[in-house]
C-alpha positions, 0 to 999 in steps of 0.5 A: 623688860625695859624699852631700851633693850634691842631684840635681834629677831631677824634670824627668826623672821628670815627662817623658812615658813610652814607650808600649811594653810590655816582654815581661813586660807591664809598661809601658816605664819609659824617657822618650819621645823629644821629639816622639814617643810611644816611647823610643829603644829602641822606635822613637823614635830617628831613622831608625827605622820602615818605609822611605818608600813601604812598600818592605817590602810589595813583591810579587815574584809568586813565589806567584801562580797563574801562577808556581806552575802554571809551576813545576809544569809544569817539574817534570812535564817534568823528571820525564818527561825523567828517566823517558825517560832511564832507559828509554833507558838500560835499553833500551841495556843490555838490547840489548847482547850479551856481547861488547858488540855489538848483537844 
């Protein structure tokens, strides 16, 4: 491009700026998308933002008191079953004679 070409950048310079802040704390210098207060990189682009109905806030119930208590009960039951199996294993090994028959 030749150096004698005059650019008309005043409309771009006069446009509203994005309201977001950069990591450094300085304001974003990009122009805001038409009809929005953010630039295309900070959420002004089409189809950006939270889904309709705020599906991100759905509750799954994994940490309710009832679910935690149920997991604790299952864990206790499994621990007891493991201890019973170990005890039965020790008894069966201890009850055997040298030739493999029960005493």
